[in-house]
C-alpha positions in Angstrom: 0.0 0.0 0.0 1.1 3.6 -0.7 -0.5 6.2 1.5 -0.1 10.0 1.8 -1.5 12.3 4.5 -3.0 15.6 3.3 -2.7 17.0 6.8 1.1 16.4 6.8 2.0 19.0 4.2 5.3 20.8 5.2 4.9 24.5 6.1 6.9 25.9 3.3 5.9 28.5 0.7 5.9 26.1 -2.3 3.4 23.8 -0.6 0.9 26.4 0.4 -1.4 25.6 -2.5 -2.0 22.1 -1.1 -1.8 22.8 2.6 -5.2 21.6 3.9 -4.5 22.8 7.5 -4.0 26.3 6.3 -7.2 26.2 4.1 -9.3 24.9 7.0 -7.7 27.3 9.5 -8.6 30.2 7.2 -12.2 29.2 7.1 -12.2 28.4 10.8 -10.8 31.8 11.7 -13.6 33.5 9.8 -16.3 31.3 11.3 -14.9 31.9 14.8 -15.7 35.6 14.6 -19.2 34.8 13.1 -19.9 32.5 16.0 -18.7 35.0 18.5 -20.8 37.8 17.0 -23.9 35.6 17.2 -23.3 34.8 20.9 -22.2 38.4 21.7 -25.5 39.8 20.6 -24.3 43.3 20.2 -22.8 45.6 17.6 -19.2 45.2 16.6 -18.8 48.6 15.1 -19.2 51.8 17.2 -22.1 54.1 16.4 -23.2 57.6 17.3 -27.0 57.8 17.2 -29.7 60.1 18.3 -30.4 57.7 21.2 -26.8 57.6 22.4 -23.3 56.4 21.6 -22.5 52.8 21.1 -18.8 51.8 21.7 -17.1 49.3 19.3 -16.5 45.8 20.5 -12.9 44.9 21.4 -11.5 41.7 20.0 -8.3 40.0 21.3 -6.8 37.3 19.1 -4.0 35.1 20.6 -1.9 33.7 17.8 -1.3 35.3 14.4 -1.1 32.3 12.2 -3.5 31.6 9.3 -6.5 31.2 11.6 -5.6 34.2 13.7 -5.1 36.5 10.7 -8.4 35.4 9.3 -10.1 36.2 12.6 -8.3 39.6 12.7 -9.4 40.5 9.2 -13.0 39.5 9.8 -13.3 41.3 13.1 -11.7 44.4 11.7 -14.0 44.4 8.6 -17.0 44.3 11.0 -15.7 47.5 12.8 -14.3 46.1 16.0 -11.2 47.3 17.7 -8.8 44.4 17.3 -5.6 43.5 19.2 -3.4 40.4 18.7 -0.5 38.7 20.4 1.9 36.1 19.0 5.1 34.5 20.3 6.9 35.5 17.1 7.7 39.2 17.0 8.3 39.1 13.2 4.5 38.7 12.6 3.8 42.1 14.0 3.8 43.6 10.5 1.3 41.1 9.2 -1.0 41.8 12.2 -0.8 45.6 11.6 -1.4 45.1 7.9 -4.7 43.5 8.8 -5.8 46.6 10.7 -5.1 45.3 14.2 -2.7 46.4 17.0 0.1 44.0 17.8 0.6 43.5 21.5 4.1 42.0 22.0 5.1 39.6 24.7 7.9 41.1 26.8 10.0 38.0 26.4 9.3 36.7 22.9 9.9 33.3 21.4 11.3 32.4 18.0 9.9 30.3 15.1 11.1 26.7 15.2 12.4 24.7 12.2 9.0 23.3 11.4 7.3 26.6 11.1 5.6 26.7 14.5 6.7 28.8 17.5 9.3 27.2 19.8 8.2 25.9 23.2 8.5 28.7 25.7 10.8 28.8 28.7 9.4 29.2 32.2 10.1 33.0 32.1 8.5 33.4 28.7 5.5 31.4 29.8 5.0 33.5 32.9 5.4 36.8 31.0 3.0 35.6 28.3 0.4 34.4 30.9 0.4 37.8 32.6 -0.1 39.6 29.3 -2.9 37.3 28.3 -4.7 37.8 31.6 -4.4 41.5 31.3 -5.6 41.7 27.7 -8.4 39.1 28.1 -9.8 41.1 31.0 -10.2 44.2 28.7 -11.7 42.4 25.7 -15.3 41.6 24.8 -14.3 38.7 22.5 -11.2 36.5 22.8 -10.1 34.1 20.1 -7.4 31.6 20.9 -5.6 29.7 18.0 -2.5 28.1 19.6 -3.0 24.6 18.1 -0.1 22.5 17.1 -1.1 19.2 15.4 -0.2 16.1 17.4 0.3 18.0 20.6 -1.8 19.0 23.6 -2.9 22.6 23.3 -1.2 24.9 25.9 -3.4 26.7 28.5 -3.3 30.4 27.7 -6.5 31.7 29.4 -6.8 30.6 33.0 -10.0 30.4 35.0 -8.7 33.5 36.9 -8.5 35.4 33.6 -12.0 34.3 32.6 -13.3 35.5 36.0 -12.0 39.0 35.2 -13.9 39.3 32.0 -17.1 41.3 31.7 -20.5 39.5 31.7 -21.6 38.8 28.1 -18.0 38.4 26.9 -17.2 35.5 24.5 -14.2 33.2 24.2 -13.8 31.1 21.0 -11.3 28.3 21.6 -10.1 27.2 18.2 -7.7 24.7 19.8 -10.5 22.8 21.6 -9.9 19.6 19.5 -6.6 19.2 21.3 -7.7 20.1 24.8 -8.2 23.9 24.3 -6.3 27.0 25.2 -8.8 28.0 27.8 -8.8 26.2 31.2 -12.6 26.0 31.2 -13.1 24.9 27.6 -15.2 21.7 27.0 -14.4 20.4 23.5 -17.4 20.4 21.3 -19.6 22.3 23.8 -20.8 25.8 24.6 -20.2 26.7 28.3 -21.4 29.7 30.2 -19.5 30.6 33.4 -20.9 31.9 36.6 -19.9 35.5 35.7 -21.7 35.3 32.3 -18.8 34.5 30.0 -19.6 32.2 27.1 -16.8 29.8 26.0 -17.2 28.1 22.6 -15.2 24.9 22.3 -16.5 23.9 18.8 -14.3 21.6 17.0 -16.0 21.8 13.6 -15.7 25.5 12.8 -14.6 24.9 9.2 -17.4 22.4 8.8 -19.9 25.1 9.7 -19.1 26.6 6.3 -19.3 23.4 4.2 -19.5 25.0 0.8 -16.3 27.0 1.1 -14.4 24.3 3.1 -15.2 21.7 0.5 -14.3 24.1 -2.3 -10.9 24.8 -0.8 -10.2 21.2 0.1 -11.1 20.1 -3.4 -8.6 22.7 -4.8 -5.9 21.4 -2.4 -6.5 17.9 -3.8 -6.3 19.2 -7.4 -3.0 21.0 -6.6 -1.7 17.8 -5.1 -2.5 15.8 -8.2 -0.7 18.4 -10.3 2.3 18.0 -8.1 2.5 14.2 -8.3 1.5 13.8 -12.0 4.2 15.9 -13.7 3.6 14.2 -17.0 -0.1 15.1 -16.9 -1.0 11.5 -17.8 -2.8 10.6 -14.5 0.1 8.4 -13.4 1.5 9.4 -10.0 5.2 9.9 -9.6 6.3 10.0 -6.0 9.6 11.7 -6.0 11.1 11.1 -2.6 13.7 13.8 -3.2 10.8 16.3 -3.2 10.5 17.5 0.4 6.8 18.1 0.0 6.0 14.6 -1.3 8.3 13.0 1.1 6.8 14.9 4.0 3.3 13.7 3.1 4.2 10.1 2.4 3.2 7.7 5.2 4.0 4.5 3.4 5.2 3.5 -0.1 4.8 0.1 -1.7 4.2 -1.4 1.8 7.2 0.3 3.4 6.5 2.5 6.4 8.1 5.9 5.9 6.6 7.7 8.9 7.6 10.0 10.6 9.2 12.0 7.7 12.5 13.8 8.1 12.1 17.3 9.5 11.9 20.1 6.9 13.7 23.3 7.8 11.5 26.4 7.6 13.4 29.6 7.6 11.5 32.7 8.7 12.5 36.0 7.2 14.9 37.6 9.6 14.1 41.0 11.0 16.0 43.8 9.4 18.9 45.0 11.6 18.3 48.3 13.2 20.4 51.0 11.5 23.1 52.5 13.5 21.8 55.7 15.1 23.5 59.1 14.5 26.0 60.4 17.1 25.2 63.2 19.5 27.1 65.7 17.5 25.1 64.8 14.3 21.8 65.0 16.3 22.8 68.4 17.6 23.7 69.6 14.1 20.4 68.2 12.7 18.4 70.0 15.4 20.2 73.3 14.7 19.6 72.9 11.0 15.9 72.1 11.6 15.4 75.1 13.9 17.1 77.4 11.4 14.9 76.1 8.6 11.8 76.5 10.7 12.8 80.1 11.6 13.4 80.9 7.9 10.1 79.4 6.9 8.3 81.3 9.6 10.0 84.5 8.5 8.9 84.0 4.9 5.3 83.2 6.0 5.2 86.4 8.0 6.5 88.4 5.1 4.0 86.8 2.7 1.1 87.4 5.1 2.1 91.0 5.6 2.3 91.7 1.9 -1.1 90.0 1.4 -2.7 92.1 4.1 -1.2 95.4 2.7 -2.4 94.6 -0.8 -5.8 93.7 0.5 -6.1 97.0 2.4 -4.9 98.9 -0.6 -7.4 97.1 -2.8 -10.2 97.9 -0.4 -9.2 101.6 -0.2 -9.1 101.9 -4.0 -12.5 100.4 -4.4 -15.8 102.3 -4.4 -18.0 101.8 -1.4 -20.5 100.0 -3.5 -18.0 97.1 -3.9 -17.5 96.6 -0.1 -20.3 94.0 0.0 -18.6 91.9 -2.5 -15.3 92.0 -0.6 -17.0 90.9 2.6 -18.6 88.0 0.7 -15.2 87.1 -0.8 -13.5 87.2 2.6 -16.1 85.0 4.2 -16.0 82.5 1.2 -12.2 82.3 1.6 -12.4 81.5 5.3 -15.3 79.0 5.0 -13.6 77.3 2.0 -10.3 77.0 3.8 -11.8 75.3 6.8 -14.1 73.0 4.7 -11.2 71.8 2.5 -8.7 71.3 5.3 -11.2 69.3 7.3 -11.6 66.7 4.6 -9.5 63.6 5.0 -6.8 63.0 2.4 -8.6 59.8 1.2 -11.6 61.9 0.1 -9.7 64.6 -1.8 -10.2 62.8 -5.2 -14.0 62.6 -4.9 -13.9 66.2 -3.6 -12.4 67.2 -6.9 -15.8 66.8 -8.7 -17.3 69.3 -6.3 -14.5 71.8 -6.7 -14.8 71.4 -10.5 -18.5 72.5 -10.2 -17.6 75.4 -8.0 -14.9 76.5 -10.4 -17.4 76.4 -13.2 -19.6 78.8 -11.3 -16.6 81.1 -10.7 -15.8 80.9 -14.4 -19.3 81.9 -15.4 -19.3 84.8 -13.0 -15.9 86.0 -14.1 -17.0 85.9 -17.8 -19.9 88.1 -16.9 -17.7 90.7 -15.1 -14.7 90.7 -17.4 -16.3 93.4 -19.6 -16.8 95.8 -16.7 -15.9 99.5 -17.0 -14.0 99.3 -13.8 -10.3 98.3 -14.4 -10.0 96.6 -11.0 -13.0 94.5 -11.7 -11.8 93.5 -15.1 -8.3 92.5 -13.8 -9.8 90.4 -11.0 -12.3 88.8 -13.4 -9.5 87.9 -15.8 -7.4 86.4 -13.0 -10.5 84.4 -11.9 -11.0 83.1 -15.4 -7.3 81.9 -15.6 -7.3 80.3 -12.2 -10.8 78.6 -12.6 -9.8 77.3 -16.0 -6.6 75.7 -14.6 -8.6 74.1 -11.8 -11.3 72.8 -14.1 -8.9 71.3 -16.8 -6.5 70.0 -14.1 -9.4 68.4 -12.2 -10.8 66.6 -15.3 -7.3 65.4 -16.2 -6.7 63.9 -12.7 -10.1 62.4 -12.7 -9.5 60.9 -16.1 -6.3 59.3 -14.9 -7.9 58.0 -11.8 -10.7 56.3 -13.8 -8.1 54.8 -16.1 -6.7 52.9 -13.2 -10.0 50.9 -13.0 -10.1 50.0 -16.7 -8.9 46.7 -17.9 -6.3 46.6 -20.7 -7.9 46.7 -24.1 -11.0 48.6 -23.1 
């Protein structure tokens, strides 16, 4: 008999397309948040309504592997405030890229050769347990994902930590199949503690999304067939020199090949911190920055003074009948400045359509006034025509380029 185990795929980049554990962990992490939201019974996102303010839910995810990242992304997309902790400090960037805050352990561990975190020392375990207890007490929903196949899951959330949680809080223990990360977890059951905390020890989270789980597992199988049938003739070729095939092979032609040799997984090392500048360089940089700031402030003062003088001269040279227009202009400048500066940068491009419309109104008004008998009015109207035209054509050009980013090639 020849047998291969789909749950023994090595944790290397080349084997990710047929890694069943990663596929199911991804589905399970998503489902964990859905189950927690159902039991939590309150809004995840914060809201300000006429009836009062609703604070966002806080979610704490222990473990930033595939399941943890899936849970982080789901909770963040639902509007919750998400925090996460992992023994490996190098995953902080991944956690932050998913919109969560990374809470490091004071004494961090390192990734082992098989792709999982190394077993912690006594000092590391104590530091981690104190951090978990503190963060769990502040969270509304806790998701634990410390599950290493073939090993008993470590206890990360003690009964004392659960007792410090608020009534109505929820714990989803994704490691329940191997005993659970919470001291009070009952595998396969839903437990409610005396202080009103619900602990979900479901062991079939991926199976609760059967369509997606089956689709991903089927694709894993297809990718496996592609790997072992290089000639595309349906005949399997088990290359024992291929570390992926060798790691999955339990037996070949009646010969037992389990356990497989370890596969070394190298994590990307953290970039070394650049050497900091000396005290003399820092002092020189500060002096240069202060000098540049003073120079910029001086030029701003000069520019403001010139603008005020020109404005006063323009007002004095204008007939009293024009004062109403200057007051409207001054108010429009002030209001426009505060409206535009209050808009976040991500909305500046949609705002361009509105400014194009405003510029069009300005252009029409300037065209009506450019033939005035008053020289000052004619000059200002001409300047308004030039500036509004630049704004309109520039706005349409930028909008055209932006829309081009969403067009497929050949359209």
